[in-house]
C-alpha positions as CSV (number, residue, x, y, z in Angstrom):
1,X,30.2,3.3,-13.5
2,X,28.7,6.8,-13.7
3,X,28.3,6.9,-9.9
4,X,32.0,6.0,-9.5
5,X,33.1,8.7,-11.8
6,X,30.8,11.3,-10.1
7,X,32.1,10.3,-6.7
8,X,35.7,10.6,-7.9
9,X,35.1,14.1,-9.5
10,X,33.3,15.3,-6.4
11,X,36.3,14.3,-4.2
12,X,38.8,15.8,-6.7
13,X,40.4,19.2,-6.1
14,X,38.6,21.9,-8.1
15,X,41.9,23.2,-9.5
16,X,42.6,19.7,-10.9
17,X,39.3,19.6,-12.7
18,X,39.9,23.1,-14.1
19,X,43.4,22.2,-15.2
20,X,42.0,19.1,-16.9
21,X,39.4,21.2,-18.7
22,X,42.1,23.6,-20.0
23,X,44.2,20.7,-21.2
24,X,41.1,19.2,-23.0
25,X,40.4,22.5,-24.7
26,X,44.1,22.8,-25.9
27,X,44.0,19.2,-27.2
28,X,40.7,19.7,-28.9
29,X,41.9,22.9,-30.6
30,X,45.0,21.2,-31.9
31,X,42.9,18.2,-33.1
32,X,40.5,20.5,-34.9
33,X,43.4,22.2,-36.7
34,X,44.7,19.0,-38.1
35,X,41.4,17.3,-38.8
36,X,39.3,17.7,-41.9
37,X,36.5,20.3,-41.7
38,X,34.1,17.4,-42.4
39,X,34.6,16.1,-38.9
40,X,32.7,18.1,-36.4
41,X,34.9,18.0,-33.3
42,X,34.0,21.5,-32.1
43,X,30.8,20.3,-30.4
44,X,33.1,18.5,-27.9
45,X,33.8,21.9,-26.3
46,X,30.7,21.2,-24.3
47,X,32.6,18.5,-22.3
48,X,34.9,20.8,-20.4
49,X,32.1,23.3,-19.9
50,X,29.9,20.7,-18.4
51,X,32.6,19.4,-16.0
52,X,33.6,22.8,-14.8
53,X,30.0,24.0,-14.4
54,X,29.0,20.9,-12.5
55,X,32.0,20.3,-10.3
56,X,33.8,23.7,-10.0
57,X,31.5,26.7,-10.0
58,X,29.9,29.5,-12.0
59,X,32.9,31.9,-12.4
60,X,35.2,29.1,-13.7
61,X,32.4,27.9,-16.0
62,X,32.2,31.4,-17.6
63,X,36.0,31.5,-18.1
64,X,36.0,28.0,-19.7
65,X,33.0,29.1,-21.9
66,X,35.0,32.1,-23.1
67,X,38.2,29.9,-23.7
68,X,36.1,27.4,-25.7
69,X,34.5,30.1,-27.8
70,X,37.9,31.7,-28.6
71,X,39.5,28.3,-29.3
72,X,36.7,27.5,-31.8
73,X,37.1,30.7,-33.6
74,X,40.9,30.5,-33.7
75,X,40.4,27.2,-35.5
76,X,38.2,28.9,-38.1
77,X,40.8,31.7,-38.6
78,X,44.0,29.6,-38.8
79,X,42.4,26.8,-40.9
80,X,42.1,29.3,-43.7
81,X,38.4,29.9,-43.5
82,X,37.4,33.1,-45.4
83,X,35.0,35.6,-44.0
84,X,33.1,38.2,-46.0
85,X,33.7,40.8,-43.3
86,X,36.4,41.2,-40.6
87,X,33.8,41.6,-37.9
88,X,32.3,38.1,-38.5
89,X,34.9,36.2,-36.4
90,X,34.3,38.5,-33.4
91,X,30.6,38.1,-33.8
92,X,30.9,34.3,-33.9
93,X,33.0,34.4,-30.8
94,X,30.3,36.5,-29.0
95,X,27.5,34.2,-30.1
96,X,29.3,31.0,-29.1
97,X,30.4,32.5,-25.8
98,X,26.8,33.4,-25.0
99,X,25.5,30.0,-26.0
100,X,28.2,28.3,-23.8
101,X,27.4,30.6,-20.9
102,X,23.7,29.8,-21.1
103,X,24.5,26.1,-21.1
104,X,26.7,26.6,-18.0
105,X,24.0,28.5,-16.2
106,X,21.5,25.9,-17.1
107,X,23.7,23.1,-15.7
108,X,24.4,25.1,-12.6
109,X,20.6,25.5,-12.0
110,X,20.1,21.8,-12.5
111,X,22.9,21.1,-10.0
112,X,21.3,23.5,-7.4
113,X,17.9,21.9,-7.7
114,X,19.3,18.4,-7.5
115,X,21.2,19.4,-4.3
116,X,18.0,20.8,-2.9
117,X,16.1,17.6,-3.7
118,X,18.8,15.5,-2.0
119,X,18.7,17.8,1.0
120,X,14.9,17.6,1.3
121,X,15.0,13.8,0.9
122,X,17.4,13.4,3.8
123,X,16.3,16.2,6.2
124,X,13.5,16.6,8.7
125,X,11.7,19.9,7.7
126,X,11.0,21.1,11.2
127,X,14.4,20.6,13.0
128,X,16.9,20.4,10.1
129,X,18.1,17.1,11.5
130,X,18.5,13.9,9.4
131,X,15.2,12.0,8.8
132,X,14.5,8.3,9.2
133,X,15.7,7.3,5.7
134,X,18.9,9.2,6.0
135,X,19.6,7.7,9.5
136,X,19.2,4.1,8.3
137,X,21.5,4.8,5.3
138,X,24.2,6.1,7.7
139,X,23.8,3.0,9.9
140,X,24.4,0.8,6.9
141,X,27.6,2.7,6.1
142,X,28.8,2.4,9.7
143,X,28.0,-1.3,9.7
144,X,30.2,-1.8,6.7
145,X,33.0,0.1,8.4
146,X,32.4,-2.1,11.6
147,X,32.7,-5.3,9.7
148,X,35.9,-4.2,8.0
149,X,37.8,-2.5,10.8
150,X,36.0,-4.0,13.9
151,X,35.4,-0.5,15.4
152,X,32.4,-0.3,17.7
153,X,29.6,2.2,17.3
154,X,26.6,3.3,19.4
155,X,22.9,3.8,18.5
156,X,20.8,5.9,20.8
157,X,17.0,6.1,20.8
158,X,15.3,8.9,22.7
159,X,11.7,9.7,23.5
160,X,10.4,13.0,25.0
161,X,8.4,12.4,28.2
162,X,5.2,14.5,28.6
163,X,5.6,16.2,25.2
164,X,1.9,15.8,24.6
165,X,1.2,17.9,27.7
166,X,3.2,20.8,26.2
167,X,1.2,20.6,22.9
168,X,-2.1,20.4,24.8
169,X,-1.3,23.2,27.2
170,X,0.8,25.7,25.1
171,X,-0.2,24.8,21.6
172,X,1.7,23.2,18.7
173,X,3.8,26.2,17.9
174,X,5.4,25.9,21.3
175,X,5.7,22.2,20.8
176,X,7.6,22.9,17.5
177,X,9.9,25.3,19.2
178,X,10.6,22.8,21.9
179,X,11.6,20.2,19.3
180,X,13.9,22.7,17.6
181,X,15.5,23.5,20.9
182,X,16.0,19.8,21.5
183,X,17.7,19.5,18.1
184,X,19.9,22.5,18.7
185,X,20.9,21.2,22.2
186,X,21.9,17.8,20.7
187,X,23.9,19.4,17.9
188,X,25.7,21.6,20.4
189,X,26.7,18.6,22.5
190,X,27.7,16.1,19.8
191,X,30.4,15.9,17.2
192,X,30.0,16.9,13.6
193,X,30.5,13.3,12.7
194,X,27.6,12.1,14.8
195,X,24.3,11.6,13.0
196,X,21.2,13.1,14.8
197,X,17.8,12.3,13.4
198,X,14.2,13.0,14.2
199,X,12.5,9.6,13.7
200,X,8.9,10.5,14.6
201,X,6.9,13.2,16.3
202,X,8.8,13.3,19.6
203,X,11.3,10.5,18.9
204,X,15.0,11.1,18.2
205,X,17.8,8.8,17.2
206,X,21.5,9.3,17.3
207,X,24.4,7.4,15.7
208,X,27.8,7.7,17.4
209,X,30.3,6.3,14.9
210,X,33.5,4.6,16.2
211,X,32.3,5.1,19.8
212,X,32.8,2.4,22.4
213,X,30.8,1.8,25.6
214,X,32.8,4.2,27.8
215,X,32.9,6.9,25.2
216,X,29.2,6.7,24.6
217,X,28.5,6.7,28.4
218,X,30.1,10.1,28.8
219,X,28.3,11.5,25.8
220,X,24.9,10.2,26.9
221,X,25.2,11.8,30.4
222,X,26.4,15.1,28.9
223,X,23.6,15.7,26.5
224,X,20.9,14.3,28.9
225,X,22.0,16.9,31.5
226,X,22.0,19.7,29.0
227,X,18.6,18.7,27.6
228,X,17.1,18.8,31.0
229,X,18.7,22.2,31.6
230,X,17.1,23.5,28.4
231,X,13.7,22.3,29.4
232,X,14.1,23.8,32.9
233,X,15.1,27.2,31.5
234,X,11.9,27.3,29.4
235,X,9.8,25.9,32.2
236,X,8.7,22.9,30.1
237,X,7.7,19.7,32.0
238,X,9.5,17.5,29.5
239,X,12.1,14.9,30.4
240,X,13.9,12.3,28.3
241,X,13.9,8.5,28.2
242,X,17.0,7.3,26.5
243,X,18.0,3.8,25.4
244,X,21.4,3.1,23.9
245,X,23.3,0.1,22.6
246,X,27.0,-0.1,21.8
247,X,27.5,-2.6,19.0
248,X,30.9,-4.4,18.9
249,X,29.5,-6.4,16.0
250,X,26.9,-4.9,13.7
251,X,23.7,-6.8,12.9
252,X,22.8,-7.5,9.3
253,X,19.8,-5.1,9.2
254,X,19.9,-1.5,10.3
255,X,16.2,-1.7,11.3
256,X,17.0,-4.5,13.8
257,X,19.6,-2.4,15.5
258,X,17.3,0.6,15.7
259,X,14.6,-1.6,17.0
260,X,16.9,-3.0,19.7
261,X,17.8,0.5,20.9
262,X,14.0,1.4,20.8
263,X,13.3,-1.6,23.0
264,X,15.9,-0.5,25.5
265,X,14.3,3.0,25.6
266,X,10.9,1.4,26.1
267,X,12.4,-0.3,29.2
268,X,13.2,3.2,30.5
269,X,9.6,4.2,30.0
270,X,8.1,1.4,31.9
271,X,10.6,1.9,34.8
272,X,9.6,5.5,35.4
273,X,11.0,7.6,32.5
274,X,13.7,10.3,32.5
275,X,16.6,7.9,32.7
276,X,19.3,6.3,30.6
277,X,19.8,2.5,30.0
278,X,22.9,1.7,28.1
279,X,23.7,-1.8,27.0
280,X,26.5,-3.5,25.0
281,X,25.7,-5.9,22.2
């Protein structure tokens, strides 16, 4: 239930969430006015503050914090509450605004750290590509789409030939730079919707969503050519063994599909490396 609500709010326009927060504050202010002082409704001002801080942003959260503090104090004034000094309502507004703002900043920091954790969980630290876990999750999503809409997709498995030679001759720093150059070349030659992952040390995998055999064939030849050009420009003796399978019908397990593409890549290795074998399932 909470995941569904979170997904809905994340996909909602920020202005709609902000408008909802304002309407909530107005409704709460009116309810407070007509409700007995024994019922503590004012604490509910934290609800719009949370929603705006979490789903909209810091500036809007500060504005909503100020609106909540002012609304709370307007209730105190118009409900007939007596103050011993005229400054006290302004002081209360300031204190409540500060408290609400601190809560907003606290929520924003939690959100920032949560996003960082999610990013690290899904990302390869060296190349900035997706990692193995993230890659399999995206295959599962694409499999669901395939079973519903019957759209083909392609999984590519790629291994770097002679990569160990670069590490042994030029050192691991050069090897890391080579891997980053491979990642950047792939990103430059693929769509934003394609998922590129570093599966192992010198192994990469690519998911081409909604891509049939002919479409995948053109993409494979394009990035293979450009990868070889990148290696040539840097005088690195690395080539690429690429195995790919276009799935008209997804298998039940993402691991089985990746393994199938891996086996095709292995066939390239045993046939002399630096080639592409592309099959259709």
